[in-house]
C-alpha positions as a LaTeX table, in Angstrom:
\begin{tabular}{lrrr}
\hline
Residue & $x$ (\AA) & $y$ (\AA) & $z$ (\AA) \\
\hline
Met1 & 3.01 & $-16.59$ & 2.45 \\
Ala2 & $-0.85$ & $-17.86$ & 2.85 \\
Thr3 & $-3.12$ & $-15.20$ & 0.72 \\
Lys4 & $-6.39$ & $-13.84$ & 2.44 \\
Lys5 & $-8.69$ & $-13.40$ & 0.13 \\
Thr6 & $-9.90$ & $-9.51$ & 0.98 \\
Leu7 & $-13.19$ & $-7.55$ & $-0.42$ \\
Val8 & $-12.70$ & $-3.90$ & 0.10 \\
Leu9 & $-15.05$ & $-2.17$ & 0.97 \\
Gly10 & $-15.24$ & 1.49 & $-0.85$ \\
Ala11 & $-13.14$ & 0.67 & $-3.52$ \\
Ser12 & $-13.19$ & 3.54 & $-6.10$ \\
Pro13 & $-11.63$ & 3.58 & $-9.19$ \\
Asn14 & $-10.07$ & 6.98 & $-8.88$ \\
Ala15 & $-6.19$ & 6.31 & $-9.01$ \\
Glu16 & $-5.50$ & 8.65 & $-6.05$ \\
Arg17 & $-7.60$ & 7.42 & $-3.46$ \\
Tyr18 & $-6.33$ & 5.30 & $-0.68$ \\
Ser19 & $-9.11$ & 2.64 & $-1.60$ \\
Phe20 & $-7.61$ & 1.97 & $-5.11$ \\
Arg21 & $-3.78$ & 1.87 & $-4.08$ \\
Ala22 & $-5.00$ & $-0.38$ & $-1.03$ \\
Ala23 & $-6.76$ & $-2.30$ & $-3.99$ \\
Thr24 & $-3.43$ & $-2.07$ & $-6.11$ \\
Glu25 & $-0.38$ & $-3.56$ & $-2.98$ \\
Leu26 & $-3.33$ & $-5.87$ & $-2.13$ \\
Thr27 & $-2.96$ & $-7.82$ & $-5.52$ \\
Tyr28 & 1.45 & $-6.68$ & $-6.06$ \\
His29 & 1.46 & $-8.75$ & $-2.23$ \\
Lys30 & $-0.84$ & $-11.66$ & $-4.27$ \\
His31 & $-3.71$ & $-11.59$ & $-2.33$ \\
Pro32 & $-7.30$ & $-12.31$ & $-4.18$ \\
Val33 & $-9.13$ & $-9.20$ & $-4.20$ \\
Ala34 & $-13.56$ & $-8.44$ & $-4.34$ \\
Leu35 & $-13.90$ & $-4.95$ & $-4.94$ \\
Leu36 & $-17.47$ & $-3.36$ & $-3.75$ \\
Gly37 & $-17.70$ & 0.48 & $-4.60$ \\
Arg38 & $-20.57$ & 2.95 & $-5.49$ \\
Arg39 & $-18.86$ & 3.23 & $-8.97$ \\
Ala40 & $-18.26$ & 0.40 & $-11.46$ \\
Gly41 & $-15.50$ & 0.63 & $-13.28$ \\
Lys42 & $-11.78$ & $-1.32$ & $-12.63$ \\
Ile43 & $-8.86$ & $-1.62$ & $-10.47$ \\
Gly44 & $-5.99$ & $-3.58$ & $-12.41$ \\
Asp45 & $-7.88$ & $-6.47$ & $-13.87$ \\
His46 & $-10.82$ & $-6.66$ & $-11.29$ \\
Asp47 & $-14.24$ & $-5.10$ & $-11.74$ \\
Ile48 & $-15.27$ & $-2.80$ & $-9.87$ \\
Asp49 & $-18.75$ & $-4.19$ & $-8.35$ \\
Thr50 & $-22.00$ & $-1.71$ & $-7.09$ \\
Val51 & $-23.90$ & $-4.54$ & $-5.48$ \\
Ala52 & $-22.83$ & $-6.69$ & $-2.73$ \\
Gln53 & $-22.56$ & $-9.68$ & $-3.99$ \\
Gln54 & $-22.16$ & $-13.34$ & $-1.61$ \\
Tyr55 & $-18.18$ & $-13.65$ & $-2.76$ \\
Ser56 & $-17.03$ & $-16.51$ & $-0.82$ \\
Gly57 & $-14.26$ & $-17.59$ & 0.97 \\
Ile58 & $-13.40$ & $-13.32$ & 2.16 \\
Asp59 & $-10.81$ & $-13.24$ & 4.86 \\
Thr60 & $-10.21$ & $-9.87$ & 5.49 \\
Val61 & $-13.46$ & $-6.79$ & 4.80 \\
Thr62 & $-10.94$ & $-3.64$ & 4.54 \\
Met63 & $-13.34$ & $-1.04$ & 5.27 \\
Tyr64 & $-12.46$ & 2.47 & 3.11 \\
Leu65 & $-16.06$ & 3.81 & 4.20 \\
Gly66 & $-17.20$ & 6.36 & 7.13 \\
Pro67 & $-19.56$ & 5.43 & 9.74 \\
Asp68 & $-22.29$ & 6.62 & 8.45 \\
Asn69 & $-22.27$ & 4.88 & 4.67 \\
Gln70 & $-21.32$ & 1.77 & 6.79 \\
Ile71 & $-24.53$ & 1.10 & 8.51 \\
Glu72 & $-26.36$ & $-0.47$ & 4.78 \\
Tyr73 & $-23.35$ & $-2.18$ & 5.02 \\
Tyr74 & $-23.34$ & $-4.27$ & 8.43 \\
Gln75 & $-25.65$ & $-7.31$ & 8.71 \\
Tyr76 & $-23.85$ & $-8.17$ & 4.74 \\
Ile77 & $-20.05$ & $-8.01$ & 6.49 \\
Ile78 & $-21.08$ & $-10.50$ & 8.79 \\
Ser79 & $-22.48$ & $-12.48$ & 6.58 \\
Leu80 & $-19.80$ & $-13.13$ & 4.62 \\
Gln81 & $-18.12$ & $-14.36$ & 7.69 \\
Pro82 & $-14.34$ & $-12.88$ & 7.37 \\
Lys83 & $-11.52$ & $-13.17$ & 10.22 \\
Arg84 & $-11.30$ & $-9.39$ & 10.52 \\
Val85 & $-12.08$ & $-5.70$ & 8.89 \\
Ile86 & $-9.74$ & $-3.78$ & 8.99 \\
Phe87 & $-11.22$ & $-0.06$ & 9.58 \\
Asn88 & $-8.37$ & 1.99 & 8.33 \\
Pro89 & $-7.77$ & 5.65 & 9.21 \\
Gly90 & $-11.40$ & 8.23 & 8.84 \\
Ala91 & $-13.40$ & 4.78 & 8.83 \\
Glu92 & $-13.01$ & 3.55 & 12.37 \\
Asn93 & $-16.24$ & 3.13 & 13.87 \\
Glu94 & $-16.84$ & 1.21 & 17.64 \\
Gly95 & $-19.85$ & 0.73 & 17.89 \\
Phe96 & $-19.88$ & $-1.77$ & 14.66 \\
Cys97 & $-16.93$ & $-3.52$ & 15.96 \\
Lys98 & $-18.59$ & $-4.33$ & 19.28 \\
Met99 & $-20.72$ & $-6.15$ & 16.73 \\
Leu100 & $-18.30$ & $-7.69$ & 14.30 \\
Glu101 & $-16.69$ & $-9.02$ & 17.71 \\
Lys102 & $-20.33$ & $-10.44$ & 19.24 \\
Asn103 & $-20.03$ & $-12.66$ & 15.48 \\
Gly104 & $-16.73$ & $-13.80$ & 16.04 \\
Val105 & $-15.49$ & $-11.51$ & 14.25 \\
Glu106 & $-11.81$ & $-9.77$ & 14.45 \\
Cys107 & $-11.88$ & $-5.66$ & 14.08 \\
Leu108 & $-8.08$ & $-3.83$ & 13.61 \\
Asn109 & $-8.10$ & 0.00 & 13.85 \\
Ala110 & $-4.86$ & 0.22 & 11.34 \\
Cys111 & $-4.19$ & 1.05 & 7.68 \\
Thr112 & $-4.10$ & $-1.62$ & 4.71 \\
Leu113 & $-1.14$ & $-0.10$ & 3.54 \\
Val114 & 0.89 & 0.28 & 6.48 \\
Met115 & 0.30 & $-3.67$ & 7.49 \\
Leu116 & 1.43 & $-4.86$ & 3.51 \\
Ser117 & 4.45 & $-1.89$ & 3.70 \\
Ile118 & 5.68 & $-4.07$ & 6.10 \\
Gly119 & 4.39 & $-6.97$ & 6.21 \\
Asn120 & 1.86 & $-8.17$ & 9.62 \\
Tyr121 & $-0.72$ & $-8.05$ & 6.70 \\
\hline
\end{tabular}
């Protein structure tokens, strides 16, 4: 199985948050992760960055921010040139989706945790 380096945007050190669970499951399924969130902390062995980095080789961005909080990241995400962006429940953003598709990025309204659990990540 090919691994897909994934940026978890909206990562949280709170174990009850879906972004925490997604980062944990991605790591369990051997997908390398980069974590970007508002609060510093750790998920497993991975640090949560609070300042956007130019991560290399990002295949997927999995979004755990609501649409209003995504705006500041539009150009940043496009600059990473991911193959796809997954908008998890509550993060759906039709306008940003259209912008991504114009830039050759696949846009999915889906749940990372479900995709991992059924093997279609």
